[in-house]
C-alpha positions in Angstrom: 0.0 0.0 0.0 2.7 2.5 1.0 4.8 1.8 -2.2 1.6 2.2 -4.3 0.9 5.6 -2.7 4.5 6.6 -3.2 4.4 6.0 -6.9 0.8 6.8 -8.0 1.2 10.6 -8.1 4.6 10.3 -9.8 3.2 7.8 -12.4 0.1 10.0 -13.1 1.8 13.4 -13.2 5.6 13.2 -12.9 6.2 16.7 -14.2 3.8 18.2 -11.6 5.5 16.3 -8.8 8.9 17.5 -9.9 7.6 21.1 -10.0 6.3 20.8 -6.4 9.6 19.3 -5.3 11.4 22.3 -6.6 8.9 24.7 -5.0 9.4 23.0 -1.7 13.2 22.9 -2.0 13.2 26.7 -2.7 10.8 27.4 0.2 8.3 28.9 -2.3 5.2 27.0 -1.4 2.1 29.2 -1.8 -0.7 29.1 0.6 -3.4 28.3 -1.9 -3.4 26.2 -5.1 -6.1 25.4 -7.7 -5.4 22.0 -9.2 -7.1 21.9 -12.6 -7.5 18.8 -14.7 -9.9 16.3 -16.2 -11.3 13.5 -14.0 -8.7 10.8 -13.3 -5.8 13.1 -14.1 -4.4 12.7 -10.5 -5.6 15.9 -8.7 -6.4 14.1 -5.5 -3.2 12.0 -5.7 -1.1 15.1 -6.0 -3.0 16.8 -3.1 -2.3 13.8 -0.9 1.3 13.6 -2.0 1.8 17.3 -1.0 0.1 16.7 2.4 2.3 13.7 3.0 5.4 15.7 2.0 4.5 18.6 4.3 3.8 16.4 7.4 6.4 13.6 6.9 8.8 13.3 9.8 11.6 11.9 7.7 11.4 12.9 4.1 13.9 11.2 1.8 15.1 12.8 -1.4 12.3 15.3 -1.3 9.8 12.4 -1.0 7.6 11.4 2.0 8.8 8.2 3.5 5.3 6.9 4.0 6.2 4.8 7.0 6.5 7.5 9.8 3.6 8.0 12.2 2.4 11.2 10.4 2.4 9.5 6.9 0.6 6.5 8.3 -2.2 8.7 9.8 -2.6 10.5 6.5 -2.7 7.3 4.5 -5.4 6.0 6.8 -7.4 9.2 6.6 -7.1 10.0 10.3 -4.8 13.0 10.5 -6.5 15.7 12.6 -4.7 18.6 10.7 -5.9 17.6 7.2 -9.4 18.7 6.5 -11.4 17.6 3.5 -14.5 19.2 1.9 -16.6 17.8 -0.9 -20.0 18.4 -2.5 -23.1 17.2 -0.8 -25.2 16.2 -3.8 -24.5 18.6 -6.6 -23.1 21.5 -4.6 -20.7 22.5 -1.9 -23.1 24.5 0.3 -22.5 27.4 2.7 -22.8 25.0 5.7 -19.8 23.0 4.5 -17.8 26.3 4.1 -18.8 27.4 7.6 -17.3 24.1 8.9 -14.1 24.9 7.0 -14.1 28.5 8.3 -14.4 27.2 11.8 -11.4 24.9 11.1 -9.4 27.8 9.7 -9.8 29.7 12.9 -8.5 26.8 15.0 -4.8 26.2 15.6 -3.3 23.0 14.3 -4.0 20.1 16.7 -0.4 19.0 16.3 2.6 20.9 15.0 2.1 24.2 13.1 0.5 23.2 9.8 -3.0 22.5 8.5 -4.0 21.4 5.0 -7.4 21.9 3.5 -8.4 19.9 0.5 -11.5 20.9 -1.3 -12.7 18.4 -3.9 -14.9 19.6 -6.9 -14.3 23.2 -5.9 -16.2 24.4 -9.0 -19.4 23.1 -7.2 -19.3 25.8 -4.5 -22.3 28.0 -4.6 -21.5 31.7 -5.1 -22.4 32.3 -1.5 -20.1 29.6 -0.4 -17.3 30.7 -2.6 -17.6 34.4 -1.5 -17.7 33.2 2.1 -14.4 31.4 1.6 -12.7 34.3 -0.2 -11.4 36.1 3.0 -9.7 33.0 4.3 -8.0 32.4 1.0 -6.7 36.0 1.0 -5.5 35.8 4.6 -5.2 32.2 5.6 -2.7 32.7 8.4 0.7 31.0 8.9 1.0 27.3 8.2 -2.4 27.1 6.4 -2.4 25.5 3.0 -5.5 25.3 0.8 -5.7 22.9 -2.1 -8.8 23.2 -4.4 -9.4 20.6 -7.0 -11.5 21.2 -10.1 -12.2 19.9 -13.6 -13.6 23.2 -14.7 -11.5 26.3 -14.0 -13.9 28.7 -15.6 -16.6 27.7 -13.0 -14.4 29.0 -10.2 -15.0 32.6 -9.2 -12.4 34.9 -10.8 -11.7 36.5 -7.4 -10.7 33.1 -6.1 -8.7 32.1 -9.2 -6.7 35.3 -8.9 -5.8 34.5 -5.3 -4.5 31.0 -5.9 -1.6 29.5 -7.8 -3.2 27.6 -10.7 -1.6 24.3 -11.6 -2.9 22.8 -14.9 -2.8 19.0 -15.1 -2.7 17.4 -18.6 -5.0 14.4 -19.3 -3.4 11.1 -18.6 -1.9 9.2 -21.5 -3.9 6.2 -22.4 -1.2 3.7 -21.2 -1.0 5.4 -17.8 -4.8 5.5 -17.5 -5.1 1.8 -18.4 -2.5 1.0 -15.8 -4.4 2.9 -13.1 -7.6 1.1 -14.1 -5.9 -2.2 -13.8 -4.7 -1.3 -10.3 -8.4 -0.6 -9.5 -9.3 -4.1 -10.6 -11.3 -2.9 -13.7 -11.6 -5.9 -16.1 -9.4 -5.6 -19.2 -12.3 -5.6 -21.6 -14.1 -2.9 -19.7 -11.1 -0.6 -19.2 -10.2 -0.9 -22.9 -13.7 0.4 -23.8 -14.0 2.9 -20.9 -10.9 4.9 -21.9 -12.6 5.6 -25.2 -15.2 7.7 -23.5 -13.7 9.1 -20.3 -10.4 9.6 -18.5 -12.0 9.7 -15.0 -11.1 6.7 -12.8 -13.8 7.6 -10.3 -16.5 7.7 -13.0 -15.5 4.3 -14.4 -15.6 2.8 -10.9 -19.1 4.3 -10.5 -20.2 2.5 -13.7 -19.0 -0.8 -12.2 -21.8 -0.7 -9.5 -24.3 -3.6 -9.9 -22.4 -4.7 -13.1 -24.0 -1.8 -15.0 -21.1 -1.1 -17.3 -20.6 -4.8 -18.2 -24.3 -5.2 -18.9 -24.4 -2.1 -21.0 -21.4 -3.1 -23.1 -23.2 -6.4 -23.8 -26.4 -4.7 -24.7 -24.7 -2.2 -27.1 -22.9 -5.1 -28.8 -26.2 -7.0 -29.2 -27.9 -3.8 -30.6 -24.9 -3.3 -32.9 -25.0 -6.9 -34.3 -28.8 -6.6 -34.9 -28.6 -3.2 -36.5 -25.7 -4.3 -38.6 -28.0 -6.8 -40.3 -29.9 -3.8 -41.8 -33.2 -4.9 -40.4 -35.3 -3.7 -37.4 -34.1 -6.2 -34.8 -32.1 -3.3 -33.4 -35.3 -1.3 -32.9 -36.5 -4.1 -30.7 -33.3 -4.1 -28.7 -33.8 -0.4 -27.9 -37.1 -1.2 -26.2 -36.2 -4.5 -24.5 -32.6 -4.0 -23.3 -31.2 -0.5 -23.8 -34.1 1.4 -22.2 -33.7 -0.7 -19.0 -30.1 0.4 -18.7 -30.8 4.1 -19.3 -31.9 5.0 -15.8 -30.7 8.6 -15.9 -29.2 11.3 -18.1 -25.6 10.3 -17.4 -26.2 6.7 -18.2 -28.1 7.6 -21.4 -25.1 9.6 -22.5 -22.7 6.7 -21.8 -24.9 4.4 -23.9 -24.8 6.9 -26.8 -21.1 7.3 -26.4 -20.6 3.5 -26.6 -22.7 3.3 -29.7 -20.6 6.0 -31.3 -17.4 4.2 -30.2 -18.3 0.8 -31.6 -19.2 2.3 -35.0 -16.0 4.4 -34.9 -14.1 1.1 -34.4 -16.0 -0.3 -37.4 -14.9 2.6 -39.5 -11.3 2.1 -38.4 -11.4 -1.7 -39.2 -12.8 -0.8 -42.6 -9.6 1.2 -43.3 -7.4 -1.7 -42.4 -6.8 -1.2 -38.7 -6.5 -4.5 -36.9 -4.3 -3.6 -34.0 -6.4 -4.2 -30.9 -4.4 -1.5 -29.0 -6.0 1.1 -31.3 -9.5 -0.4 -31.0 -11.8 -0.2 -28.0 -14.3 -2.9 -28.7 -11.7 -5.6 -29.4 -13.9 -8.1 -27.7 -16.4 -7.6 -30.6 -13.8 -7.7 -33.3 -15.3 -10.7 -35.1 -18.7 -9.1 -35.2 -17.1 -5.8 -36.4 -15.3 -7.6 -39.2 -18.5 -9.3 -40.3 -20.2 -5.9 -40.6 -17.2 -4.4 -42.5 -17.5 -7.2 -45.1 -21.1 -6.3 -45.9 -21.0 -2.6 -46.4 -19.0 0.0 -48.3 -16.7 2.5 -46.7 -19.1 5.3 -47.8 -22.0 3.6 -45.9 -19.9 3.0 -42.8 -18.7 6.6 -42.8 -22.3 7.8 -43.0 -23.3 5.6 -40.1 -20.4 6.8 -38.0 -21.3 10.4 -38.7 -25.0 9.7 -37.8 -23.9 8.4 -34.4 -22.0 11.6 -33.7 -25.2 13.6 -33.9 -26.9 11.8 -31.0 -25.2 13.8 -28.2 -26.5 17.0 -29.7 -30.0 15.5 -30.0 -30.0 14.5 -26.3 -28.8 17.9 -25.3 -31.8 19.4 -27.1 -34.0 17.5 -24.6 -35.2 14.9 -27.2 -36.0 11.8 -25.1 -33.3 9.1 -25.1 -35.8 6.6 -26.5 -36.6 8.8 -29.4 -32.9 9.5 -30.1 -31.9 5.8 -30.2 -35.0 4.7 -32.1 -34.5 7.4 -34.7 -30.8 6.5 -34.9 -31.6 2.8 -35.4 -34.1 3.6 -38.2 -31.6 5.9 -39.9 -28.7 3.4 -39.7 -30.9 0.6 -41.2 -31.8 2.9 -44.0 -28.2 3.8 -44.7 -27.1 0.1 -44.6 -30.0 -1.0 -46.8 -28.8 1.0 -49.8 -27.4 -1.4 -52.3 
């Protein structure tokens, strides 16, 4: 566990860790940082690494040793001078900020440092953000505030201007696949998941109740039936896809998977057979059968049609109508001789 924690932040964002190591060596650590990056890019890993480094009793080569009493308490989530805040539902509300403000006014329980880590800081209400502003401006000695966000533009300009903004690049595919493997995401699922998101937390959420696995199977079944250029796919929409589309987020994932499998089909039609470049490698045989039946012009038209589904859903057209209309359109395209 300790070794895993040591390497995770460095594996995800080695350049950012090196940057913080130089800042610490030069005694230039700011009191407030805004860590900006897509989901899964390592924002929380970096925040925890920095907390470990600040509290570690015996840092080695500018790294926390991860075995001292301070590091062990941080790793177990029981350090009294590290305070976390996160949204309750869709927002970080004023009551949560009041709790933080009360903690700001208290002295460190041990030592002379306190670290505040605010996850999804973009979800602060305006009232909550404005309430926090004074403490970001004048946090007091030994107070460090780390705010994490995927959407910098959603942070109040007054807060952004008072923090050091650190931009985290998206993970490279190989690094993301490795992290997903460490989280015990099955190989087939992680290969597909990285085609539609780079958020480890999101992918783990999809795993609940085998939803993602069931959805992949359903999309492949719909793909096979629609690929026969008859209306079997229309039946699949009503009998299997709708049952999996419980909310807007899941509906979008299903549409993204549909787009992804037809994108793979288009790639195979151009001669791509390297499974490392494909996402639905588990359906390669079915994809190859579809490729044999249709022209590249038809497959391009189908792929383009799937790309329009996101826009349709955003226009508040019901998911059922979007997928049914798409199925009819694809059958029409594939029926042209």
